[in-house]
C-alpha positions as CSV (number, residue, x, y, z in Angstrom):
1,M,0.0,0.0,0.0
2,W,1.1,3.5,-0.7
3,L,0.3,6.9,0.6
4,W,0.4,9.3,-2.4
5,R,1.0,12.9,-1.4
6,T,1.1,16.1,-3.3
7,I,3.2,19.0,-2.0
8,D,3.4,22.6,-3.1
9,G,6.9,23.0,-4.4
10,V,7.2,26.5,-3.1
11,T,5.4,26.5,0.3
12,R,5.9,22.8,1.0
13,Q,2.3,22.7,2.1
14,P,0.3,19.5,1.5
15,L,-2.2,19.8,-1.4
16,G,-3.8,16.3,-1.2
17,W,-3.3,12.7,-0.5
18,Q,-4.7,9.3,-1.6
19,F,-4.1,5.9,0.1
20,G,-4.0,2.8,-2.2
21,H,-1.9,0.7,-4.5
22,R,0.8,2.1,-6.7
23,G,-1.3,2.1,-9.8
24,D,-3.0,4.4,-12.3
25,S,-6.4,4.1,-10.6
26,T,-5.1,5.4,-7.3
27,L,-3.1,8.2,-8.9
28,T,-6.2,9.2,-10.9
29,K,-8.2,9.4,-7.7
30,L,-5.6,11.8,-6.3
31,L,-5.5,13.9,-9.4
32,D,-9.3,14.2,-9.4
33,K,-8.9,16.0,-6.0
34,L,-6.5,18.7,-7.4
35,N,-6.7,21.6,-9.8
36,T,-4.3,20.0,-12.2
37,K,-4.7,22.7,-14.9
38,T,-2.0,24.7,-13.2
39,C,0.1,22.0,-11.7
40,V,3.7,21.2,-12.7
41,F,4.7,17.6,-11.8
42,L,8.1,16.6,-10.5
43,T,8.4,12.8,-10.2
44,D,10.7,9.8,-10.6
45,E,10.4,7.7,-13.7
46,W,7.5,5.4,-12.8
47,P,5.7,4.6,-16.1
48,G,2.3,5.6,-14.8
49,F,3.3,9.3,-14.5
50,F,4.1,9.3,-18.2
51,R,0.6,7.9,-18.9
52,L,-1.3,10.4,-16.7
53,F,0.6,13.6,-16.6
54,P,0.7,16.2,-19.4
55,E,4.0,16.0,-21.1
56,D,4.5,19.7,-21.2
57,R,4.2,20.0,-17.4
58,H,5.9,16.7,-16.3
59,F,9.5,16.8,-15.2
60,Y,11.5,13.8,-13.9
61,A,15.1,12.8,-13.0
62,H,17.2,9.8,-12.2
63,C,18.6,11.6,-9.2
64,L,15.3,12.6,-7.7
65,K,15.1,9.7,-5.2
66,K,18.3,10.8,-3.4
67,N,16.8,14.3,-2.9
68,L,13.5,13.3,-1.4
69,T,12.4,14.9,1.9
70,I,12.0,13.2,5.3
71,I,8.3,12.6,4.6
72,E,9.1,10.5,1.6
73,V,11.5,8.1,3.3
74,L,9.2,6.8,6.1
75,P,8.7,3.1,5.8
76,H,6.0,2.0,3.4
77,I,5.2,5.6,2.4
78,K,6.1,7.2,-0.9
79,S,5.5,10.8,-1.8
80,Y,5.3,12.4,-5.2
81,F,5.1,16.0,-6.0
């Protein structure tokens, strides 16, 4: 099980969350809670992000995992922003 979290990249304030499996359906539930028309997405290279995020506002990097915050390294919890 995963706790998906969205965090404002400037203020670091939480924007939303969704608990479930790491799959497209859980991510879609989270995205439905957000105003995604103005969001920019910074993620790792999980294939689901490429299917669901607009290409012009999706940024990713191999080195992202080593730069995650403390929230994202808690056992059994992953955060994406």
